[in-house]
C-alpha positions as CSV (number, residue, x, y, z in Angstrom):
1,M,17.5,23.0,-26.0
2,T,16.2,22.3,-29.3
3,T,15.6,18.7,-28.4
4,F,13.7,19.6,-24.9
5,Y,11.4,22.0,-26.9
6,A,11.4,19.4,-29.7
7,E,9.8,16.9,-27.0
8,E,7.4,19.6,-25.2
9,S,5.6,19.8,-28.5
10,A,5.8,16.3,-29.5
11,N,4.1,14.9,-26.0
12,K,1.3,17.7,-26.5
13,R,0.7,15.8,-29.9
14,N,0.7,12.7,-28.6
15,S,-1.4,13.0,-25.8
16,F,-4.1,14.5,-27.7
17,L,-3.4,11.1,-30.4
18,L,-3.2,8.7,-27.1
19,A,-6.8,9.8,-26.5
20,L,-8.0,9.4,-29.6
21,L,-6.3,5.6,-29.9
22,V,-7.7,4.4,-26.8
23,I,-11.3,5.7,-27.2
24,A,-11.2,4.0,-30.9
25,F,-10.1,0.9,-28.6
26,L,-13.2,1.7,-26.0
27,A,-15.3,1.6,-28.9
28,A,-14.2,-1.6,-30.9
29,F,-14.4,-3.0,-27.6
30,G,-17.9,-1.8,-27.0
31,F,-19.5,-2.8,-30.3
32,V,-18.0,-6.7,-29.5
33,I,-19.7,-6.3,-26.5
34,G,-23.0,-5.2,-27.7
35,F,-23.0,-7.6,-30.2
36,S,-21.9,-10.2,-28.0
37,I,-24.6,-9.6,-25.8
38,G,-27.6,-9.4,-28.4
39,Y,-26.1,-12.3,-30.0
40,G,-29.5,-14.5,-31.5
41,S,-31.7,-11.5,-30.9
42,G,-31.8,-10.4,-34.4
43,D,-30.8,-7.0,-33.2
44,E,-26.8,-7.7,-32.8
45,V,-25.4,-4.5,-34.1
46,A,-28.4,-2.3,-32.8
47,F,-26.7,-3.9,-29.8
48,G,-23.4,-3.1,-31.1
49,I,-24.0,0.2,-31.8
50,A,-25.4,1.3,-28.7
51,A,-22.4,-0.2,-26.7
52,L,-19.7,1.2,-28.8
53,V,-21.9,4.6,-27.9
54,I,-21.3,4.1,-24.5
55,A,-18.2,2.9,-24.7
56,V,-16.9,6.4,-26.6
57,G,-18.9,8.3,-23.7
58,I,-17.0,6.5,-21.2
59,G,-13.7,7.0,-23.3
60,A,-14.4,10.8,-23.5
61,I,-15.3,11.2,-19.8
62,S,-12.0,9.5,-19.1
63,A,-10.0,11.8,-21.3
64,L,-11.9,14.9,-19.9
65,F,-11.6,13.7,-16.3
66,S,-8.0,12.5,-16.7
67,Y,-7.0,15.8,-18.1
68,Y,-8.7,18.3,-15.6
69,G,-8.8,15.5,-12.2
70,G,-6.2,12.8,-13.4
71,D,-3.6,14.0,-10.8
72,K,-5.9,14.5,-8.0
73,L,-6.7,10.5,-8.5
74,V,-3.0,9.7,-8.9
75,L,-1.9,11.3,-5.5
76,S,-4.9,10.2,-3.3
77,S,-4.8,6.7,-4.7
78,S,-0.8,6.9,-4.1
79,H,-1.8,8.3,-0.4
80,A,0.3,11.3,-0.8
81,K,-0.1,14.5,1.6
82,E,0.5,18.0,0.7
83,I,3.3,19.5,2.4
84,S,4.1,23.4,3.7
85,A,7.4,24.7,3.1
86,E,7.8,24.8,7.0
87,Q,7.0,21.1,7.3
88,A,9.7,20.0,4.9
89,P,12.4,22.9,4.6
90,A,15.0,21.1,3.1
91,L,12.6,19.5,0.0
92,Y,11.0,22.7,-0.4
93,D,14.4,24.0,-0.9
94,V,15.7,21.8,-3.8
95,V,12.2,21.6,-5.4
96,N,12.2,25.5,-5.7
97,E,16.1,25.4,-6.9
98,M,15.0,22.7,-9.9
99,A,12.0,24.5,-10.3
100,I,13.8,27.7,-11.0
101,A,16.6,26.0,-13.1
102,A,14.0,24.3,-15.7
103,G,12.2,27.5,-15.9
104,V,8.7,26.5,-14.6
105,P,6.4,27.4,-11.9
106,M,6.9,25.9,-8.3
107,P,5.0,22.6,-8.1
108,K,2.8,21.5,-4.9
109,V,5.0,19.1,-3.1
110,Y,3.6,16.0,-1.7
111,I,5.2,13.2,0.6
112,I,4.0,9.7,0.7
113,D,4.6,8.0,3.9
114,D,6.2,4.8,2.7
115,P,10.1,3.4,3.5
116,S,10.6,2.4,-0.2
117,P,12.7,5.3,-1.9
118,N,10.8,6.9,-4.9
119,A,8.9,9.8,-6.6
120,F,6.8,11.3,-9.4
121,A,5.5,14.2,-11.2
122,T,2.3,14.5,-12.0
123,G,-0.4,17.2,-13.5
124,R,-1.6,18.8,-17.0
125,D,0.9,21.6,-17.4
126,P,3.7,23.2,-16.0
127,Q,1.2,25.4,-14.1
128,H,-1.0,23.0,-12.8
129,S,2.1,20.6,-11.6
130,S,2.7,18.3,-8.6
131,V,5.9,16.3,-7.3
132,A,5.4,13.5,-4.7
133,V,8.7,11.7,-3.1
134,T,8.1,9.3,-0.5
135,S,9.3,9.4,3.2
136,G,12.0,6.6,2.3
137,L,13.8,9.4,-0.6
138,L,14.0,11.8,2.2
139,Q,15.9,9.2,4.4
140,K,18.0,7.2,1.9
141,M,19.1,10.1,0.0
142,N,21.8,13.0,0.7
143,R,21.2,16.1,-1.1
144,E,22.6,15.7,-4.3
145,E,21.0,12.4,-4.8
146,L,17.9,14.3,-3.5
147,Q,18.6,17.2,-6.4
148,G,19.1,14.5,-8.9
149,V,15.9,12.7,-8.5
150,L,14.1,16.0,-8.5
151,G,16.0,17.0,-11.6
152,H,14.4,14.1,-13.4
153,E,11.0,14.4,-12.0
154,M,10.9,18.5,-12.9
155,S,12.4,17.6,-16.6
156,H,9.0,15.5,-16.7
157,V,7.1,18.5,-15.9
158,R,9.0,21.0,-18.5
159,N,8.9,18.2,-21.0
160,Y,4.9,18.3,-20.6
161,D,5.7,14.2,-20.2
162,I,3.3,14.6,-17.0
163,R,0.3,15.1,-19.1
164,F,1.0,12.2,-21.4
165,T,1.7,10.0,-18.4
166,L,-1.7,10.9,-16.4
167,I,-3.8,10.2,-19.7
168,V,-2.3,6.6,-20.0
169,G,-2.9,5.7,-16.4
170,V,-6.3,7.0,-16.1
171,M,-7.6,5.6,-19.8
172,V,-5.5,2.5,-19.0
173,G,-7.9,2.1,-16.1
174,S,-10.9,2.5,-18.3
175,L,-10.0,-0.3,-20.2
176,A,-9.6,-2.6,-17.0
177,L,-12.8,-1.3,-16.3
178,L,-14.7,-2.2,-19.5
179,A,-13.1,-5.7,-19.3
180,G,-14.0,-6.3,-15.9
181,F,-17.7,-5.4,-16.2
182,F,-18.1,-7.7,-19.5
183,L,-16.5,-10.7,-17.8
184,R,-19.0,-9.9,-14.8
185,Y,-21.7,-9.7,-17.3
186,T,-20.8,-13.5,-19.0
187,F,-20.3,-15.2,-15.4
188,W,-23.8,-13.6,-14.1
189,F,-26.1,-13.6,-17.1
190,G,-24.2,-14.9,-20.3
191,G,-26.1,-18.8,-19.6
192,G,-29.5,-17.3,-18.4
193,R,-30.8,-15.4,-21.2
194,R,-31.2,-17.8,-23.6
195,S,-31.7,-20.6,-20.9
196,N,-35.2,-21.4,-22.3
197,N,-34.3,-22.0,-26.4
198,R,-31.6,-24.7,-27.9
199,D,-29.4,-21.6,-28.5
200,G,-28.6,-20.8,-24.6
201,G,-25.4,-23.0,-24.9
202,G,-24.1,-21.5,-27.8
203,F,-24.8,-17.8,-26.8
204,A,-23.1,-18.7,-23.5
205,I,-20.1,-20.1,-24.9
206,V,-19.8,-17.0,-27.3
207,L,-19.6,-14.6,-24.7
208,L,-17.6,-16.4,-22.9
209,L,-15.1,-16.8,-25.8
210,V,-15.7,-13.3,-26.3
211,G,-15.0,-11.9,-23.1
212,L,-11.8,-13.9,-22.4
213,V,-10.4,-12.4,-25.8
214,M,-11.6,-9.2,-25.2
215,S,-10.3,-9.1,-22.1
216,V,-7.0,-10.4,-22.6
217,V,-6.2,-8.5,-25.4
218,S,-7.4,-4.7,-23.6
219,Y,-4.5,-6.3,-21.0
220,F,-1.9,-6.3,-23.6
221,F,-3.2,-2.9,-25.6
222,G,-3.4,-1.6,-22.2
223,A,0.3,-2.7,-21.2
224,L,1.5,-1.2,-24.6
225,V,-0.2,1.9,-24.2
226,Q,1.8,2.1,-21.0
227,M,5.0,1.4,-23.1
228,A,4.2,4.3,-25.4
229,V,5.5,6.4,-22.4
230,S,8.6,4.9,-23.6
231,R,11.8,4.5,-22.4
232,Q,13.5,7.5,-24.7
233,R,11.3,9.8,-22.0
234,E,13.1,8.5,-19.1
235,Y,16.6,8.6,-20.6
236,L,16.1,12.3,-21.8
237,A,14.8,13.0,-18.2
238,D,18.0,12.0,-16.5
239,A,20.5,13.8,-19.1
240,S,18.1,16.8,-18.5
241,S,18.2,16.6,-14.9
242,V,22.5,16.5,-15.3
243,E,21.8,19.8,-17.3
244,L,19.6,21.3,-14.6
245,T,22.0,20.1,-11.6
246,R,25.5,20.5,-13.4
247,N,26.5,17.0,-11.5
248,P,26.1,14.0,-13.2
249,H,27.0,12.0,-9.8
250,G,24.3,13.0,-7.8
251,L,21.6,11.2,-10.4
252,E,24.1,8.4,-10.5
253,S,24.3,7.7,-7.2
254,A,20.5,8.2,-6.9
255,L,19.5,5.5,-9.2
256,A,22.1,3.0,-7.6
257,K,20.5,3.6,-4.2
258,L,17.1,2.7,-6.1
259,A,18.4,0.1,-8.0
260,S,19.5,-1.9,-4.9
261,D,16.3,-1.3,-2.5
262,N,14.0,-4.1,-2.8
263,E,11.1,-2.6,0.0
264,P,7.9,-2.7,-2.1
265,L,6.1,0.5,-2.7
266,H,2.9,-0.4,-1.0
267,S,0.4,2.4,-2.7
268,A,1.9,1.8,-6.0
269,N,0.0,-0.4,-8.9
270,G,-0.5,-1.4,-12.4
271,A,-2.0,2.1,-13.5
272,T,0.6,4.1,-11.8
273,Q,3.7,2.2,-12.1
274,H,5.0,4.3,-15.2
275,L,4.8,7.3,-13.4
276,Y,7.8,6.8,-10.8
277,I,11.3,7.3,-11.4
278,V,11.6,3.8,-11.0
279,N,9.2,0.9,-11.2
280,P,7.9,0.4,-7.5
281,L,6.6,-3.0,-8.7
282,K,10.0,-4.6,-10.6
283,K,13.0,-2.6,-9.4
284,L,15.5,-4.6,-10.9
285,G,18.8,-3.3,-11.8
286,G,19.8,-5.6,-14.7
287,G,17.3,-7.1,-17.7
288,S,13.9,-5.7,-17.6
289,A,10.6,-7.5,-18.6
290,L,8.8,-7.2,-22.2
291,F,6.5,-5.1,-20.8
292,S,8.5,-2.8,-18.3
293,T,7.9,0.6,-18.3
294,H,11.1,1.7,-17.4
295,P,14.7,0.8,-18.9
296,P,17.0,-1.0,-16.6
297,I,18.8,1.0,-13.9
298,V,22.0,-0.1,-14.8
299,D,21.8,1.4,-18.3
300,R,20.5,4.9,-17.5
301,I,23.6,5.1,-15.1
302,N,25.8,3.8,-18.0
303,R,24.2,6.9,-19.8
304,L,24.9,9.3,-17.6
305,R,28.6,7.8,-17.2
306,K,29.1,8.5,-20.8
307,L,28.5,12.2,-20.6
308,T,31.6,12.5,-18.3
309,G,33.7,9.8,-19.9
310,D,33.7,7.6,-17.1
311,P,33.7,3.8,-17.9
312,P,30.3,1.5,-17.7
313,M,29.6,-0.2,-14.4
314,D,28.0,-3.9,-14.0
315,Q,25.4,-4.8,-11.7
316,S,27.8,-5.7,-8.9
317,E,29.4,-2.2,-9.1
318,V,25.9,-0.2,-9.1
319,R,25.5,-2.3,-5.7
320,Q,28.8,-0.6,-4.4
321,L,28.1,2.7,-5.8
322,S,24.9,2.4,-3.5
323,G,26.7,1.9,-0.2
324,L,24.9,-1.0,0.4
325,E,27.8,-3.5,-0.1
C-alpha cells in the first residue's frame, strides 16, 4: 500500500507543478507573440509584456477552470450521459464494488453511446469523481472483464491520477487555442499592418515564421505534457486493479478484447485521449508511437501475467485470448 500512498502524494504535487509549467510556456509564447506583433514599432518589449500578461491570465483561468469544471467539459465533449442505478443496475453494482474495495466514495456513473469499447475516470478528487464507460464496453465485456476495467479506473480515482489528467487535457487545449489565434492573426493581419512602408514584407515574414515555429513547438510541447501522464501510471493502475478484484485474468481478457477491437471512438479527441483505459485514437496492441500516451497493450497483459507466473503472450495469442480468433 505504501506505493499507492506515495503515488497519491506525487500526483497532488505534480498537478500543481504541471500547471506552473504550462503557464510558464504560455507566458513565453505570449511574449514572443506580442514582440512579433509590435515588431518595427519601437515598442516591441511593451507589446511582448502585454501579451505575456494576457497569456498568463489565460493559463491561470484554464487551470482554475480545469480544477473546478474541467470534468464537466470532458464528459460533455465525450457525449457522456449520467445514468441511475435503475437504468444500469449491473454496471452500478460493479462500480460500487470497486469503489468499496478502493476505499473511495461512489462516483457518478456515465455511459457514452458508442460501439467502441472503452472507459475513463475524471474529476478533481475521489469526492468529486465520475466514471464513464461506452455502450460497446458493456456489450462486449463479461462481469469479470468489466470488474477489471472499472478496477483500473477506480485506481486512477484513488491515486489522484484523475486530477492530473484533467489538468493536462484542459491546459493542452489552451496551448492549441493560443497557437491557433496567432496563426490566424498572422494570416489576416501579418502583411497589412506595415503595407505602407518598406518593412511590410519583412514584418509579414517574421510573423509567419514565428507563428509557424511556435505552433509546431506548442504541438510537441502539448504532446510531451500528455506523455507526463506516464505509462507507469497505466501499469500501476493495472496492478492496482488486480489488487482490488483479486482476479488478474479478468483484466487480461478485457485488455485483449480492447486491443483486438478496431472500432473508432468518435467522441474522443487529441485532448482527451490520455484519459481512456486504452488510446481511443490508436488502439494497437504491439508497438507504440513516439508520443503515445499509453503503453502497448501486449506489454500490459504480460506484466499482469508475471504476477501469476504465466508465460508471456505475443500479438496472435492476445487475439486468441480476446475470442476474436
